[in-house]
PDB file of N, CA, C and O in Angstrom, chain B, residues numbered from 101:
ATOM      1  N   MET B 101      -6.944 -16.129   0.411  1.00  0.00           N
ATOM      2  CA  MET B 101      -7.469 -15.829  -0.960  1.00  0.00           C
ATOM      3  C   MET B 101      -6.017 -15.867  -1.253  1.00  0.00           C
ATOM      4  O   MET B 101      -5.091 -15.427  -0.571  1.00  0.00           O
ATOM      5  N   SER B 102      -5.988 -16.591  -2.611  1.00  0.00           N
ATOM      6  CA  SER B 102      -4.879 -16.843  -3.714  1.00  0.00           C
ATOM      7  C   SER B 102      -4.932 -16.052  -4.643  1.00  0.00           C
ATOM      8  O   SER B 102      -5.984 -15.522  -4.998  1.00  0.00           O
ATOM      9  N   LEU B 103      -3.642 -15.817  -5.262  1.00  0.00           N
ATOM     10  CA  LEU B 103      -3.595 -14.497  -6.132  1.00  0.00           C
ATOM     11  C   LEU B 103      -4.274 -15.283  -7.345  1.00  0.00           C
ATOM     12  O   LEU B 103      -4.796 -14.400  -8.025  1.00  0.00           O
ATOM     13  N   GLN B 104      -4.435 -16.100  -7.738  1.00  0.00           N
ATOM     14  CA  GLN B 104      -4.981 -16.666  -8.924  1.00  0.00           C
ATOM     15  C   GLN B 104      -6.687 -16.137  -8.686  1.00  0.00           C
ATOM     16  O   GLN B 104      -7.286 -15.529  -9.574  1.00  0.00           O
ATOM     17  N   ALA B 105      -7.172 -16.404  -7.660  1.00  0.00           N
ATOM     18  CA  ALA B 105      -8.381 -16.506  -7.375  1.00  0.00           C
ATOM     19  C   ALA B 105      -8.700 -14.965  -6.915  1.00  0.00           C
ATOM     20  O   ALA B 105      -9.349 -14.980  -5.869  1.00  0.00           O
ATOM     21  N   ALA B 106      -8.499 -13.959  -7.276  1.00  0.00           N
ATOM     22  CA  ALA B 106      -8.562 -12.709  -6.913  1.00  0.00           C
ATOM     23  C   ALA B 106      -8.823 -11.849  -8.023  1.00  0.00           C
ATOM     24  O   ALA B 106      -7.812 -11.821  -8.724  1.00  0.00           O
ATOM     25  N   THR B 107      -9.603 -11.237  -8.426  1.00  0.00           N
ATOM     26  CA  THR B 107      -9.691 -10.407  -9.111  1.00  0.00           C
ATOM     27  C   THR B 107      -8.691  -9.120  -9.098  1.00  0.00           C
ATOM     28  O   THR B 107      -8.735  -8.348  -8.140  1.00  0.00           O
ATOM     29  N   VAL B 108      -7.675  -8.878 -10.315  1.00  0.00           N
ATOM     30  CA  VAL B 108      -7.116  -7.905 -10.462  1.00  0.00           C
ATOM     31  C   VAL B 108      -7.678  -6.480 -10.639  1.00  0.00           C
ATOM     32  O   VAL B 108      -8.175  -6.351 -11.758  1.00  0.00           O
ATOM     33  N   MET B 109      -7.725  -5.770 -10.152  1.00  0.00           N
ATOM     34  CA  MET B 109      -7.792  -4.531 -10.299  1.00  0.00           C
ATOM     35  C   MET B 109      -7.214  -3.516 -11.305  1.00  0.00           C
ATOM     36  O   MET B 109      -7.859  -2.683 -11.942  1.00  0.00           O
ATOM     37  N   ALA B 110      -5.848  -3.737 -11.337  1.00  0.00           N
ATOM     38  CA  ALA B 110      -5.293  -2.433 -12.281  1.00  0.00           C
ATOM     39  C   ALA B 110      -3.550  -3.645 -12.328  1.00  0.00           C
ATOM     40  O   ALA B 110      -3.044  -4.424 -11.520  1.00  0.00           O
ATOM     41  N   THR B 111      -3.271  -3.279 -13.412  1.00  0.00           N
ATOM     42  CA  THR B 111      -1.845  -3.825 -13.431  1.00  0.00           C
ATOM     43  C   THR B 111      -1.002  -2.977 -14.093  1.00  0.00           C
ATOM     44  O   THR B 111      -1.138  -2.638 -15.268  1.00  0.00           O
ATOM     45  N   ALA B 112       0.126  -2.528 -13.131  1.00  0.00           N
ATOM     46  CA  ALA B 112       1.193  -1.196 -13.781  1.00  0.00           C
ATOM     47  C   ALA B 112       2.677  -2.015 -14.271  1.00  0.00           C
ATOM     48  O   ALA B 112       3.606  -2.218 -13.490  1.00  0.00           O
ATOM     49  N   PRO B 113       2.674  -2.364 -15.493  1.00  0.00           N
ATOM     50  CA  PRO B 113       4.188  -2.805 -15.501  1.00  0.00           C
ATOM     51  C   PRO B 113       5.172  -1.402 -15.558  1.00  0.00           C
ATOM     52  O   PRO B 113       4.808  -0.245 -15.768  1.00  0.00           O
ATOM     53  N   PHE B 114       6.317  -1.837 -15.340  1.00  0.00           N
ATOM     54  CA  PHE B 114       7.539  -0.769 -15.343  1.00  0.00           C
ATOM     55  C   PHE B 114       8.781  -1.668 -15.652  1.00  0.00           C
ATOM     56  O   PHE B 114       9.184  -2.744 -15.211  1.00  0.00           O
ATOM     57  N   ASN B 115       9.202  -0.812 -16.558  1.00  0.00           N
ATOM     58  CA  ASN B 115      10.388  -0.994 -17.027  1.00  0.00           C
ATOM     59  C   ASN B 115      11.070   0.059 -17.680  1.00  0.00           C
ATOM     60  O   ASN B 115      10.741   0.571 -18.750  1.00  0.00           O
ATOM     61  N   ALA B 116      12.150   0.386 -16.891  1.00  0.00           N
ATOM     62  CA  ALA B 116      13.241   1.374 -17.015  1.00  0.00           C
ATOM     63  C   ALA B 116      14.688   1.264 -17.647  1.00  0.00           C
ATOM     64  O   ALA B 116      15.752   1.755 -17.270  1.00  0.00           O
ATOM     65  N   GLN B 117      14.278   0.186 -19.103  1.00  0.00           N
ATOM     66  CA  GLN B 117      15.231   0.358 -20.136  1.00  0.00           C
ATOM     67  C   GLN B 117      16.620  -0.920 -18.861  1.00  0.00           C
ATOM     68  O   GLN B 117      17.839  -0.999 -18.707  1.00  0.00           O
ATOM     69  N   ALA B 118      15.593  -1.498 -18.394  1.00  0.00           N
ATOM     70  CA  ALA B 118      15.942  -2.632 -17.425  1.00  0.00           C
ATOM     71  C   ALA B 118      15.843  -3.997 -17.754  1.00  0.00           C
ATOM     72  O   ALA B 118      14.699  -4.450 -17.709  1.00  0.00           O
ATOM     73  N   ALA B 119      16.722  -4.747 -18.066  1.00  0.00           N
ATOM     74  CA  ALA B 119      16.630  -6.425 -18.323  1.00  0.00           C
ATOM     75  C   ALA B 119      15.488  -7.364 -17.454  1.00  0.00           C
ATOM     76  O   ALA B 119      15.268  -8.521 -17.811  1.00  0.00           O
ATOM     77  N   GLU B 120      14.828  -6.797 -16.353  1.00  0.00           N
ATOM     78  CA  GLU B 120      13.806  -7.175 -15.604  1.00  0.00           C
ATOM     79  C   GLU B 120      12.623  -6.498 -15.395  1.00  0.00           C
ATOM     80  O   GLU B 120      12.567  -5.373 -14.898  1.00  0.00           O
ATOM     81  N   VAL B 121      11.658  -7.161 -15.766  1.00  0.00           N
ATOM     82  CA  VAL B 121      10.464  -6.125 -15.698  1.00  0.00           C
ATOM     83  C   VAL B 121       9.796  -6.434 -14.805  1.00  0.00           C
ATOM     84  O   VAL B 121       9.501  -7.567 -14.424  1.00  0.00           O
ATOM     85  N   LYS B 122       9.446  -5.247 -14.321  1.00  0.00           N
ATOM     86  CA  LYS B 122       8.417  -5.058 -12.899  1.00  0.00           C
ATOM     87  C   LYS B 122       7.407  -5.375 -12.962  1.00  0.00           C
ATOM     88  O   LYS B 122       7.075  -5.074 -14.109  1.00  0.00           O
ATOM     89  N   THR B 123       6.029  -6.130 -12.150  1.00  0.00           N
ATOM     90  CA  THR B 123       4.630  -6.172 -12.689  1.00  0.00           C
ATOM     91  C   THR B 123       4.222  -5.477 -11.274  1.00  0.00           C
ATOM     92  O   THR B 123       4.706  -6.056 -10.301  1.00  0.00           O
ATOM     93  N   THR B 124       3.551  -4.527 -11.033  1.00  0.00           N
ATOM     94  CA  THR B 124       2.865  -3.794  -9.478  1.00  0.00           C
ATOM     95  C   THR B 124       1.055  -4.792  -9.922  1.00  0.00           C
ATOM     96  O   THR B 124       0.676  -4.459 -11.045  1.00  0.00           O
ATOM     97  N   ASP B 125       0.216  -5.678  -9.321  1.00  0.00           N
ATOM     98  CA  ASP B 125      -0.689  -5.983  -9.291  1.00  0.00           C
ATOM     99  C   ASP B 125      -1.948  -5.348  -7.956  1.00  0.00           C
ATOM    100  O   ASP B 125      -2.200  -5.936  -6.905  1.00  0.00           O
ATOM    101  N   TYR B 126      -2.361  -4.451  -8.273  1.00  0.00           N
ATOM    102  CA  TYR B 126      -3.224  -4.054  -7.398  1.00  0.00           C
ATOM    103  C   TYR B 126      -4.489  -4.721  -7.168  1.00  0.00           C
ATOM    104  O   TYR B 126      -5.304  -4.593  -8.082  1.00  0.00           O
ATOM    105  N   THR B 127      -4.884  -5.475  -6.057  1.00  0.00           N
ATOM    106  CA  THR B 127      -6.029  -6.330  -6.035  1.00  0.00           C
ATOM    107  C   THR B 127      -6.715  -5.737  -4.931  1.00  0.00           C
ATOM    108  O   THR B 127      -5.985  -5.727  -3.939  1.00  0.00           O
ATOM    109  N   GLY B 128      -7.641  -5.326  -4.763  1.00  0.00           N
ATOM    110  CA  GLY B 128      -8.538  -4.764  -3.811  1.00  0.00           C
ATOM    111  C   GLY B 128      -7.391  -4.180  -2.715  1.00  0.00           C
ATOM    112  O   GLY B 128      -6.334  -3.798  -3.216  1.00  0.00           O
ATOM    113  N   ASN B 129      -7.526  -4.096  -1.359  1.00  0.00           N
ATOM    114  CA  ASN B 129      -6.577  -3.845  -0.777  1.00  0.00           C
ATOM    115  C   ASN B 129      -5.098  -4.496  -0.994  1.00  0.00           C
ATOM    116  O   ASN B 129      -4.252  -3.920  -0.309  1.00  0.00           O
ATOM    117  N   LYS B 130      -4.769  -5.191  -1.511  1.00  0.00           N
ATOM    118  CA  LYS B 130      -3.466  -5.881  -1.470  1.00  0.00           C
ATOM    119  C   LYS B 130      -2.627  -5.529  -2.804  1.00  0.00           C
ATOM    120  O   LYS B 130      -3.046  -5.604  -3.958  1.00  0.00           O
ATOM    121  N   VAL B 131      -1.272  -5.106  -2.351  1.00  0.00           N
ATOM    122  CA  VAL B 131      -0.517  -4.928  -3.443  1.00  0.00           C
ATOM    123  C   VAL B 131       0.644  -5.947  -3.646  1.00  0.00           C
ATOM    124  O   VAL B 131       1.431  -6.123  -2.716  1.00  0.00           O
ATOM    125  N   TYR B 132       0.815  -6.749  -5.025  1.00  0.00           N
ATOM    126  CA  TYR B 132       1.608  -7.312  -5.456  1.00  0.00           C
ATOM    127  C   TYR B 132       2.815  -7.312  -6.202  1.00  0.00           C
ATOM    128  O   TYR B 132       2.574  -7.584  -7.378  1.00  0.00           O
ATOM    129  N   GLU B 133       3.728  -7.163  -6.034  1.00  0.00           N
ATOM    130  CA  GLU B 133       4.855  -7.097  -6.712  1.00  0.00           C
ATOM    131  C   GLU B 133       5.639  -8.182  -7.371  1.00  0.00           C
ATOM    132  O   GLU B 133       6.480  -8.680  -6.623  1.00  0.00           O
ATOM    133  N   ASN B 134       5.595  -8.578  -8.329  1.00  0.00           N
ATOM    134  CA  ASN B 134       5.895  -9.879  -9.353  1.00  0.00           C
ATOM    135  C   ASN B 134       5.224 -10.498  -8.872  1.00  0.00           C
ATOM    136  O   ASN B 134       6.102 -10.939  -8.131  1.00  0.00           O
ATOM    137  N   ASN B 135       4.253 -11.084  -8.514  1.00  0.00           N
ATOM    138  CA  ASN B 135       3.437 -12.426  -8.131  1.00  0.00           C
ATOM    139  C   ASN B 135       3.279 -12.312  -6.410  1.00  0.00           C
ATOM    140  O   ASN B 135       2.356 -12.891  -5.836  1.00  0.00           O
ATOM    141  N   THR B 136       4.244 -11.535  -5.711  1.00  0.00           N
ATOM    142  CA  THR B 136       4.309 -11.460  -4.687  1.00  0.00           C
ATOM    143  C   THR B 136       4.389 -10.186  -3.668  1.00  0.00           C
ATOM    144  O   THR B 136       4.947  -9.089  -3.681  1.00  0.00           O
ATOM    145  N   LEU B 137       3.257 -11.146  -2.487  1.00  0.00           N
ATOM    146  CA  LEU B 137       2.672  -9.911  -1.612  1.00  0.00           C
ATOM    147  C   LEU B 137       3.240  -8.968  -1.153  1.00  0.00           C
ATOM    148  O   LEU B 137       3.894  -9.244  -0.147  1.00  0.00           O
ATOM    149  N   LYS B 138       3.276  -7.751  -1.531  1.00  0.00           N
ATOM    150  CA  LYS B 138       4.309  -6.358  -0.590  1.00  0.00           C
ATOM    151  C   LYS B 138       3.455  -5.931   0.401  1.00  0.00           C
ATOM    152  O   LYS B 138       3.992  -6.002   1.507  1.00  0.00           O
ATOM    153  N   ARG B 139       2.574  -5.606   0.417  1.00  0.00           N
ATOM    154  CA  ARG B 139       1.502  -4.689   1.173  1.00  0.00           C
ATOM    155  C   ARG B 139      -0.054  -5.251   1.569  1.00  0.00           C
ATOM    156  O   ARG B 139      -0.841  -5.751   0.766  1.00  0.00           O
ATOM    157  N   ILE B 140      -0.202  -5.114   2.489  1.00  0.00           N
ATOM    158  CA  ILE B 140      -2.244  -4.371   2.505  1.00  0.00           C
ATOM    159  C   ILE B 140      -2.264  -3.389   3.225  1.00  0.00           C
ATOM    160  O   ILE B 140      -1.936  -3.074   4.369  1.00  0.00           O
ATOM    161  N   LEU B 141      -2.895  -2.775   1.985  1.00  0.00           N
ATOM    162  CA  LEU B 141      -3.493  -1.538   2.467  1.00  0.00           C
ATOM    163  C   LEU B 141      -4.542  -1.545   3.714  1.00  0.00           C
ATOM    164  O   LEU B 141      -5.163  -2.586   3.932  1.00  0.00           O
ATOM    165  N   ILE B 142      -4.679  -0.786   4.259  1.00  0.00           N
ATOM    166  CA  ILE B 142      -5.819  -0.426   5.266  1.00  0.00           C
ATOM    167  C   ILE B 142      -5.597   1.405   5.754  1.00  0.00           C
ATOM    168  O   ILE B 142      -4.535   2.008   5.909  1.00  0.00           O
ATOM    169  N   ASP B 143      -6.937   1.895   5.894  1.00  0.00           N
ATOM    170  CA  ASP B 143      -7.167   3.031   5.704  1.00  0.00           C
ATOM    171  C   ASP B 143      -6.092   3.999   6.545  1.00  0.00           C
ATOM    172  O   ASP B 143      -6.209   4.236   7.748  1.00  0.00           O
ATOM    173  N   GLY B 144      -5.002   4.524   5.674  1.00  0.00           N
ATOM    174  CA  GLY B 144      -4.434   5.296   6.469  1.00  0.00           C
ATOM    175  C   GLY B 144      -3.218   4.491   7.110  1.00  0.00           C
ATOM    176  O   GLY B 144      -2.582   4.790   8.121  1.00  0.00           O
ATOM    177  N   GLU B 145      -3.103   3.724   6.520  1.00  0.00           N
ATOM    178  CA  GLU B 145      -1.850   2.513   7.412  1.00  0.00           C
ATOM    179  C   GLU B 145      -1.899   1.164   6.182  1.00  0.00           C
ATOM    180  O   GLU B 145      -2.558   1.015   5.153  1.00  0.00           O
ATOM    181  N   TYR B 146      -0.917   0.372   6.840  1.00  0.00           N
ATOM    182  CA  TYR B 146      -0.526  -0.681   5.946  1.00  0.00           C
ATOM    183  C   TYR B 146       0.238  -1.613   6.553  1.00  0.00           C
ATOM    184  O   TYR B 146       0.953  -1.402   7.532  1.00  0.00           O
ATOM    185  N   ILE B 147       0.111  -2.560   6.033  1.00  0.00           N
ATOM    186  CA  ILE B 147       0.920  -3.988   6.595  1.00  0.00           C
ATOM    187  C   ILE B 147       2.196  -4.482   5.461  1.00  0.00           C
ATOM    188  O   ILE B 147       1.949  -5.015   4.380  1.00  0.00           O
ATOM    189  N   LYS B 148       3.254  -4.248   5.850  1.00  0.00           N
ATOM    190  CA  LYS B 148       4.397  -5.003   5.054  1.00  0.00           C
ATOM    191  C   LYS B 148       5.084  -5.808   5.683  1.00  0.00           C
ATOM    192  O   LYS B 148       5.769  -5.380   6.613  1.00  0.00           O
ATOM    193  N   GLY B 149       5.093  -6.968   5.410  1.00  0.00           N
ATOM    194  CA  GLY B 149       6.074  -8.019   6.021  1.00  0.00           C
ATOM    195  C   GLY B 149       5.406  -8.478   7.201  1.00  0.00           C
ATOM    196  O   GLY B 149       4.407  -9.160   6.977  1.00  0.00           O
ATOM    197  N   MET B 150       5.735  -8.256   8.537  1.00  0.00           N
ATOM    198  CA  MET B 150       5.419  -9.054   9.412  1.00  0.00           C
ATOM    199  C   MET B 150       5.202  -7.311  10.770  1.00  0.00           C
ATOM    200  O   MET B 150       4.969  -7.270  11.979  1.00  0.00           O
ATOM    201  N   THR B 151       5.497  -5.899   9.450  1.00  0.00           N
ATOM    202  CA  THR B 151       5.319  -5.007  10.241  1.00  0.00           C
ATOM    203  C   THR B 151       4.403  -3.821  10.027  1.00  0.00           C
ATOM    204  O   THR B 151       4.569  -3.034   9.096  1.00  0.00           O
ATOM    205  N   TYR B 152       3.384  -3.713  10.961  1.00  0.00           N
ATOM    206  CA  TYR B 152       2.127  -2.709  11.151  1.00  0.00           C
ATOM    207  C   TYR B 152       2.547  -1.166  10.809  1.00  0.00           C
ATOM    208  O   TYR B 152       3.159  -0.699  11.770  1.00  0.00           O
ATOM    209  N   TYR B 153       2.424  -0.348   9.873  1.00  0.00           N
ATOM    210  CA  TYR B 153       2.830   0.860   9.537  1.00  0.00           C
ATOM    211  C   TYR B 153       1.991   2.047   9.498  1.00  0.00           C
ATOM    212  O   TYR B 153       1.247   2.041   8.518  1.00  0.00           O
ATOM    213  N   PHE B 154       1.857   3.196  10.351  1.00  0.00           N
ATOM    214  CA  PHE B 154       0.749   3.952  10.719  1.00  0.00           C
ATOM    215  C   PHE B 154       1.215   5.022  10.577  1.00  0.00           C
ATOM    216  O   PHE B 154       2.444   5.071  10.632  1.00  0.00           O
ATOM    217  N   TYR B 155       0.420   6.375  10.327  1.00  0.00           N
ATOM    218  CA  TYR B 155       0.687   7.634   9.766  1.00  0.00           C
ATOM    219  C   TYR B 155       0.014   8.259  11.016  1.00  0.00           C
ATOM    220  O   TYR B 155      -1.152   7.996  11.312  1.00  0.00           O
ATOM    221  N   LEU B 156       0.759   9.056  11.699  1.00  0.00           N
ATOM    222  CA  LEU B 156       0.365   9.985  13.107  1.00  0.00           C
ATOM    223  C   LEU B 156      -0.033  11.346  12.255  1.00  0.00           C
ATOM    224  O   LEU B 156       0.762  11.985  11.566  1.00  0.00           O
ATOM    225  N   PHE B 157      -1.273  11.618  12.425  1.00  0.00           N
ATOM    226  CA  PHE B 157      -1.724  13.021  12.217  1.00  0.00           C
ATOM    227  C   PHE B 157      -1.864  13.926  13.687  1.00  0.00           C
ATOM    228  O   PHE B 157      -2.224  13.578  14.811  1.00  0.00           O
ATOM    229  N   TYR B 158      -1.401  15.265  13.130  1.00  0.00           N
ATOM    230  CA  TYR B 158      -1.777  15.819  14.638  1.00  0.00           C
ATOM    231  C   TYR B 158      -2.682  17.160  13.816  1.00  0.00           C
ATOM    232  O   TYR B 158      -2.475  17.600  12.686  1.00  0.00           O
ATOM    233  N   VAL B 159      -3.658  17.570  14.760  1.00  0.00           N
ATOM    234  CA  VAL B 159      -4.499  18.652  13.811  1.00  0.00           C
ATOM    235  C   VAL B 159      -3.997  19.784  15.391  1.00  0.00           C
ATOM    236  O   VAL B 159      -4.119  19.672  16.611  1.00  0.00           O
ATOM    237  N   MET B 160      -3.508  20.648  14.589  1.00  0.00           N
ATOM    238  CA  MET B 160      -3.428  21.765  15.963  1.00  0.00           C
ATOM    239  C   MET B 160      -4.806  22.314  15.784  1.00  0.00           C
ATOM    240  O   MET B 160      -5.480  22.275  14.755  1.00  0.00           O
ATOM    241  N   GLN B 161      -5.203  22.964  17.242  1.00  0.00           N
ATOM    242  CA  GLN B 161      -6.417  23.050  17.760  1.00  0.00           C
ATOM    243  C   GLN B 161      -6.048  24.790  18.381  1.00  0.00           C
ATOM    244  O   GLN B 161      -5.075  25.341  18.896  1.00  0.00           O
ATOM    245  N   GLU B 162      -7.359  25.169  17.999  1.00  0.00           N
ATOM    246  CA  GLU B 162      -7.127  26.842  18.914  1.00  0.00           C
ATOM    247  C   GLU B 162      -6.444  26.739  20.576  1.00  0.00           C
ATOM    248  O   GLU B 162      -6.896  25.966  21.421  1.00  0.00           O
ATOM    249  N   ILE B 163      -5.367  27.613  20.800  1.00  0.00           N
ATOM    250  CA  ILE B 163      -5.273  27.058  22.248  1.00  0.00           C
ATOM    251  C   ILE B 163      -5.699  28.769  22.951  1.00  0.00           C
ATOM    252  O   ILE B 163      -5.202  29.837  22.593  1.00  0.00           O
ATOM    253  N   ARG B 164      -6.668  28.568  23.931  1.00  0.00           N
ATOM    254  CA  ARG B 164      -7.033  29.828  24.357  1.00  0.00           C
ATOM    255  C   ARG B 164      -6.802  30.062  25.798  1.00  0.00           C
ATOM    256  O   ARG B 164      -7.253  29.178  26.528  1.00  0.00           O
ATOM    257  N   THR B 165      -6.127  31.177  26.448  1.00  0.00           N
ATOM    258  CA  THR B 165      -6.097  31.387  27.632  1.00  0.00           C
ATOM    259  C   THR B 165      -6.797  32.392  28.128  1.00  0.00           C
ATOM    260  O   THR B 165      -7.110  33.479  27.644  1.00  0.00           O
ATOM    261  N   TYR B 166      -7.085  31.711  29.545  1.00  0.00           N
ATOM    262  CA  TYR B 166      -7.821  33.137  30.367  1.00  0.00           C
ATOM    263  C   TYR B 166      -7.513  33.826  30.999  1.00  0.00           C
ATOM    264  O   TYR B 166      -7.779  33.112  31.966  1.00  0.00           O
ATOM    265  N   SER B 167      -7.024  34.951  31.577  1.00  0.00           N
ATOM    266  CA  SER B 167      -6.637  35.442  32.837  1.00  0.00           C
ATOM    267  C   SER B 167      -7.793  35.939  33.801  1.00  0.00           C
ATOM    268  O   SER B 167      -7.519  36.380  34.917  1.00  0.00           O
TER     269      SER B 167
END
């Protein structure tokens, strides 16, 4: 799906008194910066370029010892 065919859910322009204006578009699970795809969001994970990023969650469970 091309950027032109997608529905833009939100646009966040950013300008910190710089000459260049940076625009971020959130289209579904895709994030575009200045009309360039930057990352694809997946539940708790994302893809950026050709790299897959994920988060490791560790839930400490009660440890029981018996004697």
